[in-house]
N, C-alpha and C positions, 0 to 999 in steps of 0.2 A: 769845752764846747767847740773851740776853734779846731782842735785836732779831730774831733768827731766830724765836723763839717768837711774838713779836708779828706777824711777817709771816705765819706759818702760821695764827695765829688770825684775821688779817684775811682770808686766803684762805678759811678755813672759814666765817667769817661771811658772806662774799660768796656762797659757794656755797649756803649755807642760805637766804640772802635770796632768791636767784634761784629756788630750788626752792619756797620759800614763795609767792613771787609767782606762779609758774606754777600753783601748786596753788589759788590763790584764784580765785573766779569772775571770768572775764575775763582771768586771767593769761596764758593761752595767746595770746589776741588781742593783748595788749600786747607780748609778747616774741617769739613764734614765728610768728604769722600773717603771711603775705606775700601780696600780691595777684598774680594771674596764675599761670602754671605754668612751672616750670623746663624748659628745653629738654632733650629726650632723643631719641636716635636718630642717624641718619647725617646729617652735614652735607654740604651741596652743595660741589662743588669751588670753589676760590677764584676762578677765572677770571683773565683777564689783568690787570684792575685790582687784584684782590686779591693776585696774585702780586707786582705792582709795589709795593703797600703793604707786603707782607711783607718785601721786600728793603730798603725804606726803614727799617722798624722795626729790622731786623737791623743795618743800617748805623749807625743812631743808637746802639744799644746797644754795638756794637763800638767806635765812636769814643770813647764816654765811658768804657767799662770797660777796654778794651785799649789804645787809643792814648793816652788821657789817664791812665787808671788811678785809683788812690786819689786822692780829691779832698776835702780837708778843711783845717782851719786850719794843720796842720803841714806841708802841701804846698800853700802858697798859690798858687804858679804854676799848679799843676794845677787847683785850684778856680776860679781866674780863667779858665783856658783852657776849662773846662767851661761857665762862664757865657758866654764869647765864642762857643763852638760853638752854644749854645742860641739866642743872639741872632741869629747868622747863619742858623740853620735857620728861625727865625720869619720873618726877612726873605725867605728863599727861598720860604717859603709865601705870600708876598704881603702881609706885615704890617709895621707900624712899631713894633717893640718899644720899651718904655721901661724904664729901670732905676730901682730904688729902693735907695739906699745903706743898708747894714746894718753899722754899726760893730761890730767884733769885736776886743776887746783893742786892740792897736796897729795892727790892719789894717782894711781896708775891703773888704767883699764886697757882692754885689748880688742882690736879687730881680729877675727879668726878667719883664715883663708884656706881654701882648697884649690889646687891648680890641676886642671885636666889638660895635659899638654896636647898641642896640635901637631900636625904633620907638615904639609907643604907650606902652610902659612902660619907656622907656629909663632912668629914674631907679632902677629896681629892678635889682639886680646879682646874678647867680649867678657865684660864683667856683669855678673848677676848678684845682687846684694839684698839683704834684709836687715833692718836694725832690730836689736834684741833688748834694748832698754825700754822702760815705760815712763809715763808721767807719774808724779806723786799721786797716791790715792786710787790707783787702778791696777788690777792684776794683769791687765793687758793681754787677754786671750786673743782677741782679734787684732789689737794694736800692740805688739806685732808678733805674738807667738805664732799666729797663723802663717805669716810670711816666712818666719824662721823654720817652721815645720816643713813647709814646701821646699825651702832651700835645702834642708837636710836630705829630704827624699829625692830631690833632683840629683844630689851627689850620689845617692844609691842607684838610681835608675840609669845614670849616665856613666857609671864607673868604667864600663868596658866599651864605651862608644868610640868609634874611630873618627876623629875630628881633624879638619884641616887647620882651622884657627884654634888658638888656645882659649879655654873657658876657665875663668876664675870665679869661684863661688865664695862670697864674702859675707860674714855676719858682722855688721857694723855696730859699734857702741855709740852712745851719746847723740842720737838723732833728735831727741825731744828737747823742747825748751827747758832750761835756758841755754843749752849748748848748741842748738841749731844755728848755723852760720858762724860759729866761733872756731878758734883754733883747736878746741877740744872735741869738735864734731868728728866722729870716727871716719865718715866717708870723705870729708874734706882733707883730713890728715892722709888718708889712703891715696887720694888722687894727687896730692902734692908730692908725696914720696914717689909715686909712679912716674910723675913728670921728671923728678930729679934723677931717677934711675933710667930714664929714656924708654920706658915701656910705651908701646904703640897701642893704646886703648882705642878701638874702633867703635865701641858702643857700650852702653850700660843700661841695664834693666833693673829697676827697683821694685821689689816685692813688698807692697805696702797695704796690709790688711786684705786678706784673701779668704775670709771665712764666713762672712755674713751675707746671706742671700734670702730673698723673699719673693713668693709668687703673688703677693697681695697687691691689687691695684692701689696706687697712691703711696706705695712703700718707698718710692725713689723720688728724691728732689734734686735740684741743680741750682748753681748760681745763675742768675739771669744773664743772658737770654737763652742758655742752653736748654731750658725747659720747653722751649718752642720746637725743639728738633729731636728730642730723645724720649724713650718710653718712660712711663711712670711706674713701672714694675721693676723692683730691684733684684732681678734674677740673673743679671749679666755680669761678666768681668769687663772692667773698663781699662782701655789702653789710652794713656794720656801722655802728650809730649808738647814741646814748643814747636814753632814753625821750622826752626833750624834742624830739628831731629825728625822731620816728617818721613824721610826715606827709611830710617831705622824702624819707626813705628809701623809703617806700611809693610815692611818685610816681616815684622813680628806678627802683626794681626793677620796678614795673609796666610802665613804658615800655620798659625794657631787655628784658623778657621778650616783648614784642610784636615785637621786631626781632631778637633774638639767636639764634644757633646755637651758644651756649655755655651749659652748665648754670649755674644761679645759686642761691645760698642767702642768706638774710638773717636778721639778728637785731637787735632793738632792746633793749639790755641796761641794767640798772641800774648805777650807778657802782661798785658793789662788784666788778664784773667788770673789773679794772683794765686788762686787755689791750685793751679797746675804745678806750683813749686814745692808743695808740701811733703817732700821726702828726700831721700839721699841722692836721687838723680840730680837735684839742684847743685850739689857740689861739683858734679862733672860738667854741668853747664858753665861753671865759673872758669873752666879750662877749655871751653869751646869744644867739648867732646859730646857727640850725639848721645842723648840719654832720654829715658822714658820711665813711666810708672805703670805698673799693673796694680789694680786696686778694686775693692768692692765699694769704693767712693766714700768711705769713712762716715763722717757725720751727716752726709747727704742721704744716708740709708740707715746706718746703725744707730739706734737711739741710745745705746749704752756707751758710746764713744767717750773715752777719757774719764770714765766713771767707775765706781766700785762694782758695778754690775756687768762689766765687760769680762764675763766668765766663760769657761770652756764649754759649758753645757748649752750655750746659745748659738754655737757655730754649726754650720752645715758641712759635715765631714764627707758626705757623699759627693757634693759638688766640688769640694776641695780635692777629692781623689781624682775626679774626672779632669779638673783643670791642671793638676800636677802631671798626669800622664800626657795630656796634650802639650803642656809647656815643655816637657822633656823632648818630645818630638820636634817642637818648634825650635828649641835651642840647638838640637842636632842639625837641623836644616840651616840655621843661621850661621853655624860654624863651618859649613861646607863652602867650598869655593864657588 
């Protein structure tokens, strides 16, 4: 009971802090202001290339969530099979992926990385990542086969892009509890090794659940007090960061809105709003690297979150296609000088 009271007190203090921050002069600009304008209106048909991309996204999600299924420490063969699938998919997209070992108890799993080298600013690295493990009891179509599918197709779309900064696309292992925050968390292992190697990571974007969208009023909820400021329809892609990563988020959402036919909302929140930490970008914050999350907002929208019904047939592959294309253009812009 004491722990529960402390938890409630922490949530209340966080909410009050956020309200106070927004009430202060400039608070709106810190937390809620986003550059550009969110897309509204009718989207153009996907076209032949878009339809092909849509089917590839569906195929990736189905392979990971249905054919392989639950993928975690307690089903090691499935988790290894998922890593093998991602590696083959990166190879099919024209890349040479490399593996990073992540010791986990008595077992060994791997992060899988593709490097798109930059030009004039090649020493500066932008990381885009998505975790490929699941919680126990869920096939994890939205969480997070959807993010992995987008990651794979970004490797395909950006294969021949001319970049100034280097772009590293990484499929991370062991994001889910009980490994989140531990030495076995793939993204934490990655950022620690990058620091030891002296890599200059200038920003990180986590792709965390990108497949569940709804046009129904009331389909979107929020942690208090964000419900006072954002729409109640879950048809948008959310851009989420802490205050220290505000510039990175603004650059990302500004570029995305120039290219996207998908609605978008953004927030740069104080640490008291604990939900902003819930993905691999958290590991980069531990090293003071600007980082952010792209998400469909997980349990604040998707009723099948972390359950057995998080299946591939519930996802919106048309919206996933549009956001993938827009995100490829966004990353190309963010890796330019």
